[in-house]
MARTOR-949450 format. One record per residue: residue number from 1; y, x, z of N, C-alpha, C in turn. Coordinates in nm, 3 decimals, padded with zeros to 5 digits. Atoms other than C-alpha are relative to their C-alpha. Example, Ala and Ser with C-alpha at 12.3 -4.5 7.8 and 13.67 -1.06 7.14 Angstrom:
# MARTOR-949450
PT   resi    nnorth     neast       nup   canorth    caeast      caup    cnorth     ceast       cup
PT      1   -00.119    00.089    00.000   -00.450    01.230    00.780    00.120    00.090    00.000
PT      2   -00.119   -00.082   -00.006   -00.106    01.367    00.714    00.109   -00.077    00.073
# end
This chain:
# MARTOR-949450
PT   resi    nnorth     neast       nup   canorth    caeast      caup    cnorth     ceast       cup
PT      1    00.046   -00.137   -00.028    03.047    00.175   -00.306   -00.114   -00.003    00.102
PT      2    00.116   -00.005   -00.089    02.708    00.241   -00.148    00.016    00.120    00.094
PT      3   -00.014   -00.106   -00.101    02.739    00.438    00.177   -00.139    00.053    00.033
PT      4    00.134   -00.059   -00.007    02.444    00.678    00.185   -00.008    00.110    00.105
PT      5    00.032   -00.108   -00.094    02.295    00.894    00.459   -00.127    00.068   -00.049
PT      6    00.117   -00.077    00.043    02.055    01.172    00.356   -00.062    00.068    00.121
PT      7    00.071   -00.064   -00.111    01.793    01.276    00.611   -00.115    00.084   -00.056
PT      8    00.101   -00.093    00.052    01.596    01.584    00.504    00.024    00.135    00.065
PT      9   -00.017   -00.124   -00.073    01.530    01.913    00.678    00.029    00.121   -00.089
PT     10   -00.031   -00.111    00.090    01.592    02.125    00.368    00.144   -00.014   -00.053
PT     11   -00.141    00.010    00.038    01.964    02.189    00.320    00.019    00.012   -00.151
PT     12   -00.016   -00.019    00.144    01.923    02.308   -00.038   -00.034   -00.128   -00.075
PT     13    00.036    00.127    00.062    01.758    01.976   -00.121    00.111   -00.103    00.023
PT     14   -00.110    00.092   -00.029    02.035    01.779    00.052    00.120    00.033   -00.089
PT     15   -00.114   -00.041    00.084    02.298    01.981   -00.135   -00.020   -00.044   -00.144
PT     16    00.027    00.043    00.138    02.127    01.905   -00.465    00.022   -00.148   -00.018
PT     17   -00.021    00.145    00.009    02.127    01.531   -00.394    00.148   -00.035    00.008
PT     18   -00.143    00.027   -00.015    02.489    01.537   -00.282    00.074    00.027   -00.131
PT     19   -00.067   -00.032    00.127    02.594    01.704   -00.608   -00.029   -00.107   -00.105
PT     20    00.036    00.107    00.094    02.410    01.434   -00.801    00.085   -00.124    00.027
PT     21   -00.069    00.124   -00.033    02.573    01.146   -00.614    00.152    00.014   -00.010
PT     22   -00.144   -00.020    00.014    02.921    01.299   -00.617    00.047   -00.026   -00.142
PT     23   -00.034    00.022    00.140    02.912    01.274   -00.996   -00.035   -00.141   -00.048
PT     24    00.047    00.132    00.042    02.773    00.922   -00.998    00.108   -00.107    00.011
PT     25   -00.114    00.091   -00.011    03.073    00.726   -00.870   -00.023   -00.122    00.083
PT     26    00.025    00.125   -00.074    02.902    00.426   -00.709   -00.073    00.026    00.133
PT     27    00.069   -00.036   -00.124    02.725    00.613   -00.428    00.080    00.110    00.070
PT     28   -00.075   -00.099   -00.076    02.907    00.802   -00.155   -00.084    00.048    00.118
PT     29    00.073   -00.059   -00.111    02.723    01.039    00.079    00.095    00.013    00.118
PT     30   -00.091   -00.002   -00.115    02.885    00.976    00.417   -00.059    00.076    00.119
PT     31    00.060   -00.078   -00.108    02.644    01.181    00.624   -00.128    00.066   -00.045
PT     32    00.128   -00.066    00.026    02.354    01.422    00.619   -00.060    00.047    00.131
PT     33    00.070   -00.036   -00.122    02.091    01.494    00.880   -00.122    00.084   -00.033
PT     34    00.116   -00.086    00.023    01.821    01.758    00.914   -00.122   -00.050    00.076
PT     35    00.113    00.057   -00.074    01.604    01.546    01.145    00.030   -00.144    00.038
PT     36   -00.015    00.141   -00.034    01.549    01.195    01.274    00.105   -00.024    00.108
PT     37   -00.097    00.017   -00.109    01.758    01.242    01.590    00.143    00.003   -00.053
PT     38   -00.133   -00.008    00.059    02.062    01.347    01.389    00.032   -00.125   -00.081
PT     39   -00.020    00.120    00.080    02.014    01.052    01.155    00.038   -00.117    00.089
PT     40   -00.029    00.110   -00.093    02.009    00.808    01.447    00.137    00.016    00.064
PT     41   -00.132   -00.025   -00.058    02.317    00.973    01.598    00.111   -00.042   -00.097
PT     42   -00.100    00.037    00.101    02.511    00.931    01.273    00.007   -00.151   -00.017
PT     43    00.003    00.145    00.015    02.400    00.570    01.241    00.070   -00.070    00.116
PT     44   -00.069    00.058   -00.115    02.539    00.506    01.588    00.150    00.016   -00.007
PT     45   -00.144   -00.028    00.009    02.880    00.635    01.480    00.067   -00.064   -00.121
PT     46   -00.060    00.056    00.121    02.934    00.505    01.126   -00.095   -00.100   -00.065
PT     47    00.081    00.101    00.067    02.814    00.217    00.913   -00.061    00.058   -00.127
PT     48    00.073   -00.056    00.114    02.549    00.312    00.658   -00.073   -00.113   -00.072
PT     49    00.071    00.102    00.079    02.410    00.100    00.374   -00.144    00.039   -00.027
PT     50    00.134   -00.047    00.037    02.112    00.313    00.271   -00.024    00.138    00.062
PT     51    00.042   -00.132   -00.048    01.927    00.599    00.437   -00.109    00.051   -00.093
PT     52    00.100   -00.067    00.082    01.741    00.836    00.209   -00.080    00.089    00.095
PT     53    00.074   -00.058   -00.111    01.464    00.944    00.443   -00.122    00.081   -00.046
PT     54    00.120   -00.080    00.021    01.217    01.231    00.419   -00.102   -00.036    00.108
PT     55    00.103    00.036   -00.098    00.883    01.168    00.594   -00.021    00.110    00.102
PT     56    00.030   -00.111   -00.089    00.824    01.514    00.738    00.122    00.092    00.009
PT     57   -00.120   -00.083   -00.017    01.131    01.686    00.880   -00.021    00.101    00.111
PT     58    00.026   -00.103   -00.099    00.978    01.969    01.077   -00.096   -00.049    00.108
PT     59    00.098    00.028   -00.105    00.753    01.981    01.379    00.044   -00.116    00.088
PT     60   -00.022    00.115   -00.089    00.726    01.655    01.577    00.114   -00.090   -00.045
PT     61   -00.107    00.088    00.049    00.984    01.483    01.357   -00.054   -00.084   -00.114
PT     62    00.067    00.090    00.093    00.841    01.184    01.179    00.099   -00.099   -00.058
PT     63   -00.092    00.092    00.065    01.051    01.000    00.925   -00.043   -00.145    00.009
PT     64    00.050    00.138   -00.010    00.829    00.694    00.956    00.040   -00.063    00.133
PT     65   -00.040    00.054   -00.130    00.891    00.651    01.328    00.152   -00.016    00.008
PT     66   -00.146    00.013    00.004    01.263    00.713    01.268    00.039   -00.124   -00.078
PT     67   -00.026    00.120    00.080    01.259    00.443    01.001   -00.022   -00.126    00.084
PT     68    00.029    00.115   -00.085    01.102    00.202    01.249    00.113   -00.026    00.099
PT     69   -00.111    00.014   -00.095    01.379    00.269    01.502    00.124   -00.052   -00.072
PT     70   -00.116    00.043    00.078    01.645    00.227    01.234   -00.006   -00.149   -00.028
PT     71    00.014    00.142    00.035    01.509   -00.112    01.128    00.009   -00.090    00.124
PT     72   -00.013    00.078   -00.124    01.495   -00.226    01.491    00.145   -00.006    00.047
PT     73   -00.137   -00.007   -00.052    01.847   -00.112    01.581    00.106   -00.039   -00.103
PT     74   -00.097    00.028    00.106    02.021   -00.149    01.244   -00.069   -00.072   -00.115
PT     75    00.082    00.073    00.100    01.832   -00.418    01.050    00.067   -00.015   -00.137
PT     76   -00.069    00.014    00.129    02.100   -00.437    00.779    00.006    00.131   -00.078
PT     77    00.006   -00.129    00.069    02.055   -00.069    00.693   -00.135    00.014   -00.069
PT     78    00.124   -00.014    00.078    01.799   -00.016    00.417   -00.044    00.146   -00.004
PT     79    00.055   -00.135    00.002    01.570    00.285    00.416   -00.084    00.021   -00.125
PT     80    00.079   -00.041    00.116    01.437    00.453    00.103   -00.069    00.131    00.035
PT     81    00.075   -00.123   -00.027    01.161    00.704    00.168   -00.001    00.086   -00.126
PT     82    00.006   -00.096    00.110    01.191    01.012   -00.051   -00.089    00.115    00.047
PT     83    00.098   -00.091   -00.056    00.883    01.226   -00.003   -00.082    00.070   -00.107
PT     84    00.091   -00.070    00.089    00.651    01.478   -00.161   -00.143   -00.053    00.015
PT     85    00.134    00.051   -00.027    00.352    01.290   -00.017   -00.024   -00.132   -00.075
PT     86    00.032    00.123    00.072    00.186    01.031   -00.241   -00.128   -00.066    00.052
PT     87    00.118    00.061   -00.059   -00.106    00.945   -00.011    00.031   -00.144    00.040
PT     88   -00.021    00.142   -00.029   -00.150    00.571    00.036    00.028   -00.024    00.148
PT     89   -00.022    00.021   -00.144   -00.155    00.611    00.417    00.148    00.011    00.034
PT     90   -00.144   -00.013   -00.025    00.206    00.732    00.419    00.076   -00.119   -00.059
PT     91   -00.070    00.109    00.068    00.314    00.466    00.172   -00.015   -00.131    00.077
PT     92    00.025    00.124   -00.072    00.152    00.179    00.362    00.070    00.000    00.135
PT     93   -00.068   -00.008   -00.129    00.287    00.301    00.697    00.150   -00.022   -00.015
PT     94   -00.144    00.017    00.021    00.639    00.319    00.556    00.034   -00.146   -00.027
PT     95   -00.021    00.143    00.025    00.608   -00.040    00.431   -00.010   -00.079    00.130
PT     96    00.023    00.073   -00.125    00.478   -00.155    00.769    00.117    00.011    00.096
PT     97   -00.113   -00.016   -00.093    00.778   -00.014    00.958    00.131   -00.049   -00.059
PT     98   -00.119    00.065    00.054    01.026   -00.176    00.721    00.078    00.074   -00.107
PT     99   -00.070   -00.070    00.109    01.120    00.080    00.455    00.006   -00.091   -00.123
PT    100   -00.019    00.086    00.116    01.256   -00.091    00.145   -00.052    00.061   -00.130
PT    101    00.049   -00.064    00.121    01.117    00.160   -00.100   -00.061    00.136    00.030
PT    102    00.066   -00.130   -00.015    00.921    00.479   -00.154    00.008    00.071   -00.135
PT    103   -00.022   -00.077    00.121    01.011    00.743   -00.407   -00.052    00.142    00.022
PT    104    00.049   -00.138   -00.012    00.845    01.077   -00.475    00.110    00.098   -00.038
PT    105   -00.106   -00.098    00.022    01.052    01.393   -00.479    00.002    00.057   -00.142
PT    106   -00.004   -00.044    00.140    00.958    01.461   -00.840    00.074   -00.100   -00.088
PT    107   -00.076    00.100    00.076    01.167    01.159   -00.942    00.125    00.065   -00.058
PT    108   -00.120   -00.052    00.064    01.455    01.227   -01.178    00.127   -00.062    00.057
PT    109   -00.131    00.046   -00.047    01.825    01.168   -01.121    00.018   -00.150   -00.020
PT    110   -00.024    00.141    00.031    01.837    00.829   -01.293   -00.086   -00.092    00.084
PT    111    00.087    00.086   -00.080    01.538    00.688   -01.110    00.044   -00.002    00.146
PT    112   -00.046   -00.005   -00.139    01.671    00.805   -00.773    00.121   -00.090    00.020
PT    113   -00.119    00.086   -00.008    02.005    00.636   -00.836   -00.040   -00.147   -00.013
PT    114    00.044    00.138    00.020    01.831    00.322   -00.962   -00.070   -00.055    00.125
PT    115    00.071    00.042   -00.122    01.610    00.311   -00.651    00.098   -00.034    00.112
PT    116   -00.101    00.025   -00.104    01.911    00.335   -00.418    00.075   -00.130   -00.029
PT    117   -00.073    00.122    00.037    02.099    00.065   -00.607   -00.087   -00.124    00.018
PT    118    00.092    00.114   -00.010    01.791   -00.159   -00.608   -00.017   -00.046    00.144
PT    119    00.021    00.043   -00.139    01.730   -00.154   -00.234    00.133   -00.040    00.065
PT    120   -00.131    00.043   -00.050    02.105   -00.183   -00.167    00.023   -00.147   -00.036
PT    121   -00.015    00.139    00.045    02.091   -00.510   -00.362   -00.096   -00.096    00.072
PT    122    00.089    00.085   -00.078    01.820   -00.635   -00.126   -00.142   -00.008   -00.052
PT    123    00.136    00.000    00.055    01.512   -00.568   -00.338   -00.076    00.123    00.050
PT    124    00.080   -00.117   -00.033    01.232   -00.317   -00.295   -00.018    00.086   -00.124
PT    125    00.022   -00.089    00.114    01.166   -00.014   -00.511   -00.112    00.098    00.032
PT    126    00.110   -00.096   -00.011    00.845    00.182   -00.557   -00.022    00.061   -00.138
PT    127    00.024   -00.067    00.129    00.796    00.441   -00.830   -00.137   -00.041   -00.052
PT    128    00.123    00.047    00.063    00.513    00.371   -01.074   -00.124    00.061    00.066
PT    129    00.114   -00.066   -00.064    00.282    00.627   -00.912   -00.028   -00.059    00.138
PT    130    00.014    00.060   -00.133    00.348    00.477   -00.569   -00.055   -00.141   -00.011
PT    131    00.050    00.136    00.022    00.292    00.124   -00.700   -00.149   -00.001   -00.028
PT    132    00.144   -00.011    00.029   -00.047    00.233   -00.834   -00.079    00.023    00.128
PT    133    00.067   -00.027   -00.128   -00.138    00.364   -00.488   -00.008   -00.127    00.085
PT    134   -00.003    00.124   -00.078   -00.034    00.035   -00.328   -00.104   -00.098   -00.053
PT    135    00.095    00.093    00.060   -00.240   -00.170   -00.574   -00.143    00.044    00.028
PT    136    00.134   -00.049   -00.029   -00.543    00.054   -00.522   -00.038   -00.029    00.144
PT    137    00.025    00.028   -00.141   -00.509    00.011   -00.147   -00.033   -00.148    00.021
PT    138    00.022    00.145   -00.013   -00.485   -00.369   -00.178   -00.136   -00.038   -00.058
PT    139    00.128    00.030    00.066   -00.781   -00.379   -00.417   -00.117    00.040    00.089
PT    140    00.108   -00.048   -00.087   -00.999   -00.171   -00.186   -00.011   -00.084    00.126
PT    141    00.000    00.081   -00.121   -00.895   -00.380    00.112   -00.063   -00.136   -00.025
PT    142    00.051    00.134    00.032   -00.989   -00.700   -00.066   -00.141   -00.001   -00.056
PT    143    00.136   -00.006    00.052   -01.323   -00.575   -00.191   -00.096   -00.066    00.098
PT    144    00.097    00.069   -00.084   -01.623   -00.761   -00.064   -00.054    00.092    00.109
PT    145    00.056   -00.074   -00.113   -01.732   -00.649    00.280   -00.135   -00.058    00.039
PT    146    00.129    00.063   -00.027   -02.053   -00.854    00.259   -00.111    00.104   -00.014
PT    147    00.112   -00.094    00.005   -02.357   -00.646    00.343   -00.129   -00.077   -00.025
PT    148    00.126    00.063    00.033   -02.676   -00.758    00.174   -00.112    00.102    00.013
PT    149    00.116   -00.089   -00.009   -03.017   -00.612    00.248   -00.058    00.022   -00.139
PT    150    00.065   -00.029    00.128   -03.226   -00.460   -00.028   -00.079   -00.120   -00.050
PT    151    00.077    00.118    00.037   -03.452   -00.766   -00.024    00.091   -00.113   -00.046
PT    152   -00.094    00.106    00.038   -03.155   -01.003   -00.040    00.058    00.025   -00.139
PT    153   -00.051   -00.034    00.134   -03.019   -00.818   -00.343   -00.106   -00.031   -00.106
PT    154    00.110    00.030    00.094   -03.359   -00.845   -00.513   -00.009   -00.149   -00.027
PT    155    00.013    00.146    00.015   -03.376   -01.218   -00.449    00.122   -00.057   -00.071
PT    156   -00.122    00.048    00.065   -03.013   -01.272   -00.552   -00.005    00.026   -00.151
PT    157    00.012   -00.032    00.142   -03.077   -01.098   -00.884   -00.095   -00.097   -00.070
PT    158    00.097    00.093    00.059   -03.381   -01.320   -00.947    00.056   -00.141   -00.007
PT    159   -00.065    00.132    00.002   -03.189   -01.634   -00.854    00.097   -00.008   -00.117
PT    160   -00.100   -00.003    00.108   -02.913   -01.532   -01.096   -00.067   -00.001   -00.137
PT    161    00.076    00.002    00.125   -03.181   -01.488   -01.363   -00.087   -00.124   -00.012
PT    162    00.058    00.134    00.010   -03.293   -01.849   -01.305   -00.147   -00.008    00.042
PT    163    00.134    00.009   -00.056   -03.615   -01.778   -01.118   -00.001   -00.109    00.107
PT    164    00.016    00.101   -00.105   -03.737   -02.066   -00.900   -00.052    00.069    00.127
PT    165    00.051   -00.057   -00.126   -03.839   -02.014   -00.537   -00.146    00.044   -00.013
PT    166    00.143   -00.032    00.014   -04.207   -02.019   -00.628   -00.019    00.123   -00.089
PT    167    00.009   -00.116    00.088   -04.155   -01.768   -00.911    00.043    00.127    00.073
PT    168   -00.046   -00.115   -00.078   -03.960   -01.538   -00.677   -00.108    00.044    00.099
PT    169    00.105   -00.029   -00.098   -04.232   -01.565   -00.414   -00.116    00.074   -00.065
PT    170    00.111   -00.062    00.072   -04.498   -01.476   -00.668    00.033    00.142   -00.043
PT    171   -00.040   -00.132    00.052   -04.302   -01.182   -00.810    00.012    00.102    00.113
PT    172   -00.024   -00.093   -00.110   -04.218   -01.030   -00.471   -00.113    00.001    00.102
PT    173    00.116    00.006   -00.090   -04.550   -01.116   -00.303    00.039   -00.043    00.142
PT    174   -00.039    00.058   -00.128   -04.386   -01.319   -00.026   -00.017   -00.151   -00.007
PT    175    00.020    00.144   -00.001   -04.414   -01.681    00.081    00.124   -00.073   -00.050
PT    176   -00.112    00.083    00.045   -04.198   -01.960   -00.061    00.095   -00.027    00.116
PT    177   -00.084    00.024   -00.119   -04.077   -02.030    00.293    00.092    00.120    00.025
PT    178   -00.082   -00.120   -00.019   -03.955   -01.669    00.318    00.112    00.005   -00.104
PT    179   -00.103    00.003    00.105   -03.772   -01.702   -00.013    00.107   -00.101    00.036
PT    180   -00.095    00.105   -00.037   -03.612   -02.025    00.108    00.092    00.047    00.113
PT    181   -00.081   -00.055   -00.110   -03.497   -01.850    00.427    00.103    00.099   -00.053
PT    182   -00.093   -00.096    00.060   -03.344   -01.566    00.225    00.111   -00.071   -00.078
PT    183   -00.099    00.075    00.079   -03.171   -01.817   -00.002    00.106   -00.061    00.093
PT    184   -00.096    00.059   -00.095   -03.013   -01.996    00.296    00.090    00.108    00.061
PT    185   -00.079   -00.111   -00.055   -02.903   -01.663    00.443    00.105    00.050   -00.100
PT    186   -00.094   -00.042    00.104   -02.745   -01.567    00.113    00.116   -00.098   -00.013
PT    187   -00.105    00.102    00.007   -02.554   -01.894    00.095    00.099    00.015    00.115
PT    188   -00.086   -00.014   -00.118   -02.422   -01.835    00.446    00.080    00.129   -00.007
PT    189   -00.069   -00.129    00.006   -02.336   -01.466    00.399    00.111    00.001   -00.104
PT    190   -00.096   -00.003    00.111   -02.160   -01.513    00.067    00.101   -00.113    00.010
PT    191   -00.090    00.114   -00.024   -02.000   -01.837    00.188    00.018   -00.085   -00.126
PT    192   -00.002    00.092    00.114   -02.091   -02.049   -00.114   -00.093   -00.117    00.031
PT    193    00.070    00.124   -00.033   -02.243   -02.397   -00.130   -00.131   -00.019   -00.073
PT    194    00.119    00.028    00.080   -02.509   -02.377   -00.397   -00.037    00.121   -00.086
PT    195    00.052   -00.108    00.085   -02.700   -02.168   -00.651    00.106    00.050   -00.098
PT    196   -00.107   -00.040    00.093   -02.403   -02.169   -00.890    00.091    00.103    00.065
PT    197   -00.084   -00.095   -00.073   -02.197   -01.993   -00.625   -00.067    00.135    00.014
PT    198    00.075   -00.126   -00.009   -02.469   -01.733   -00.577    00.002    00.075   -00.133
PT    199    00.001   -00.062    00.133   -02.484   -01.669   -00.951    00.137    00.061   -00.032
PT    200   -00.135   -00.050    00.024   -02.106   -01.632   -00.976    00.025    00.129    00.078
PT    201   -00.017   -00.120   -00.082   -02.111   -01.381   -00.692   -00.077    00.117   -00.060
PT    202    00.084   -00.106    00.058   -02.395   -01.183   -00.852    00.065    00.058   -00.125
PT    203   -00.068   -00.046    00.122   -02.202   -01.163   -01.180    00.124    00.082    00.037
PT    204   -00.124   -00.069   -00.041   -01.878   -01.064   -01.007   -00.029    00.139    00.055
PT    205    00.034   -00.128   -00.060   -02.052   -00.784   -00.818   -00.078    00.091   -00.094
PT    206    00.070   -00.082    00.098   -02.223   -00.657   -01.134   -00.149    00.011    00.021
PT    207    00.146   -00.002   -00.022   -02.573   -00.737   -01.013   -00.077   -00.053   -00.120
PT    208    00.059    00.051    00.125   -02.644   -00.928   -01.333    00.112   -00.003   -00.104
PT    209   -00.099    00.002    00.108   -02.471   -00.942   -01.669   -00.026   -00.120   -00.091
PT    210    00.011    00.115    00.090   -02.400   -01.233   -01.897   -00.051    00.043   -00.137
# end
């Protein structure tokens, strides 16, 4: 039996969840709280397996900070965030403080039960929409942060199109020495060893096409 604590400031929402779990059989609601302080008080009195935590429970009551305290004081208690917010900032913060999952409030009965059972078993659970937000965040974080000047981009494109230094110099009306300097700077900025590396980077960034 999974011992569940529901922390949400809307009683009608808590009552709806309780009615769902009472008919489920494998999950028992052993406490309900309308704010983070109440949740922590209950955790200090009884053993809880999973906390179903809302992020925003009224003024100055942050479910994320409460989650952080729970994970510090009761590391064996798993927290599942159940929120109406699907912004990546909330999702990432909840992961950083130790929440085991993040579920949106538009989730159905079966998914909610599955999420609770999943994190109780020691795994993590993120709804598909939340997972998409996480992947988008990771992708954006890993995107190239290399800043190339307009001239460097011009030269990189010509290099990728197999122009020699002398041909680049002639086309851009600059000296070969200047082209060579730009080429060395590009190698250093992009952190590659040779022209092949520059070409691969140009293709990856969509500056040239095969």
